[in-house]
C-alpha positions, 0 to 999 in steps of 0.5 A, a space after each residue: 570405528 571411532 574416527 570412521 564415525 567422526 568423519 561421517 559426522 564431519 562429512 554430514 556437517 559439511 553437505 550440510 553448510 554447503 546445501 545452506 550455502 547454496 541456498 543463501 545464493 538463491 532467491 528467497 523462496 516465499 511459502 504461501 498457503 493453497 487451499 489444499 496443499 502448500 505451495 513454494 515460489 522459487 523466484 520463477 516467472 511462474 506459480 505453482 499450484 501443485 502440479 498446475 502452473 499459472 503464466 503470469 499473462 492468464 494472471 488475474 486481472 484488476 478487476 478480479 483482484 480488487 474483488 479477491 483482496 478484500 477489506 486493507 489496513 495500511 503498515 502507517 507511520 513505519 517504512 514511509 519515514 522521512 528524517 528531519 533534514 540535517 536535524 534530531 534524526 542525522 544528528 542522532 543517526 549519522 550512520 542511519 539504520 533501517 530500524 532508524 527510520 522505521 521507528 522514527 515515527 514512534 512505531 516499533 520495527 515491524 515484526 510477523 506476527 502484525 502481519 498474522 494479527 491482520 490475516 486472523 482476524 479476516 484482512 485481505 489486504 496490506 499497504 506497505 508505505 515506503 519513502 525512498 529518495 532518503 536511502 539513495 546513494 549520488 548515483 540514484 541506487 537504493 541502498 541495498 540494506 534499506 531494499 533487503 528491510 522492504 521485501 521482508 516486510 513485503 514477505 511477512 505479509 505474502 506468508 500471510 496469505 494476503 495481498 501487499 500494494 507497495 508504493 512510492 510515499 512521502 517522497 511526495 508530499 508537502 515538502 517532498 521532491 516529487 511534485 506535480 511541477 511540470 518545470 521540474 519534471 524531467 529532473 523528478 522523473 528520472 530520479 522516479 524512474 531510478 526508484 521503479 527501475 530497481 523495485 521492479 527489479 527486486 521484486 520481479 519474481 514475486 507473483 501477482 499478490 504484490 502489486 504496486 502504487 506508483 506515488 502517494 500523495 503528489 502536491 504541486 510546487 506550492 503544496 495545494 491539497 485541493 489544487 484550487 490554483 495548479 496550473 494545467 500543466 501542473 495536473 497533467 505532470 501527474 498524468 505523465 508520472 503516472 505513465 512514467 510508472 506504469 512505463 517503467 514496470 511494463 518495461 522490465 524482462 520479467 513476465 511477472 512484472 509485464 503482468 502485474 496489476 499496477 495502481 494509479 494515483 489523482 493528484 493528492 489522491 483527492 477526488 473533488 471535481 476538478 482532480 478528477 476531471 484532470 486526471 487520466 489513466 495511463 496507456 498500457 502498451 504491454 497488456 490490457 486490464 491489469 491497471 488500478 485507479 487510487 483515491 484517498 477519503 477522510 470524509 466527512 473533513 470535519 468528522 475525519 480530520 478537523 479537532 475543532 471544538 466548536 461546541 464548548 461542551 464535553 469532549 464526547 459532545 463536540 459536534 465535530 466528534 459525533 458521525 451525524 446523518 449529514 456525514 453519512 450521506 455525504 459520504 454516500 454522495 461523494 461515492 456515487 461520484 467516483 462510481 460516476 467517475 471511475 467505474 462509469 466513464 474510466 471502466 477502472 476498478 478503484 481503491 480507497 488506499 486510505 480512509 480514517 477519523 482522528 481520535 477524539 475520545 470518540 471511539 463508538 462514532 468512529 465505529 459508526 463512521 467506519 462501518 458507512 465507509 466499509 459498507 459503502 465502499 463495497 456496495 459500490 464495488 471500492 477495495 478499501 483500505 484503513 489508515 492506521 488505528 487498530 494496532 499502533 505504537 508498541 501494540 505492534 510488537 506483540 500484535 495486541 489489538 488497540 480498538 478490536 471494536 474497530 477490527 471488529 466493525 471493519 470486518 463484520 460490515 465488509 462480510 455483511 456487504 459481500 454476501 451479495 454481489 456489489 453494485 456495480 456487477 448489475 
């Protein structure tokens, strides 16, 4: 009898190990919550809610996603870090791990608790900025370890019943390789397409809660943020790269990718007249109504980014630290122009993918700024996604709110405004 029990125990353990091993070979299951029951997405092209199956062709269109996403936050200075070529980073990390990149700009390795806190607070989507080129080999293959880590963070977001925007981030920007550069478009396009081909393949079984964003703040070869001297050909290169992005995702064999909502940025994610006039939405030959546009809005500049001490008074009374009424009027005016361009003329949903203001010992004033940004974004029918703030540095380890006052004004203002219909629905 003793030997029989031992044999039975051995058999049970063997079967358990076999089941575990089989599970590892399958596509990772993502558990999300429905209002009344638990739902499991296990790598099929259909999302199952109880007995109902939602074909990807019937997924929500971009305009509906924009409303359902709610208010957002950027997981900034984390997966999008880029190292100093040949400098300190590489001397100290000759064989870097994903965590070496992830923590390079002062934030800890991201934990699920961060996403839990944002979900609990009422946020509806998280933008996950990612840089890819440094993690590619000579054949343009992205490191499996890096891709695994990105997927892990995406899963943190989706497991908390929020949307996730995944992008190509500091592969663009000052000094980066992906440029608004017509002369070198062909070589850049090849690498850009290689990145999105691999990302699309890795996430091919994810449902509509995962949204792809082609690139972040792309600049010309002179790193001109305002495009004042950017040539027409180089501005057109931005449109060509956006088209490459859409074509690449739609070329996937995955029904999910063929119907996934996609986001396209303007030059520098800017919204000046010359940038908006040059911007064209890509053609989507596979499906309609599944593209969004994005701009960033650090407005007004003097309040949001200018740290010059113009008055020579105490830090809390510097002119640029105070949110003046003229700043509110400027934001309203800029958002009216955005509505005219994107909602009325291009007829495309718009995300303000980044907004915020530098900390200048002026939390109360920044809360006033946040209130205006969130209220009028919702008023004009835009989604908006705050950059950093609220939870940075080691506070992310424990999920502690750095600035709960800012969190509260963002959430409460959004809820107040969305209790009525957005203006673009009138």
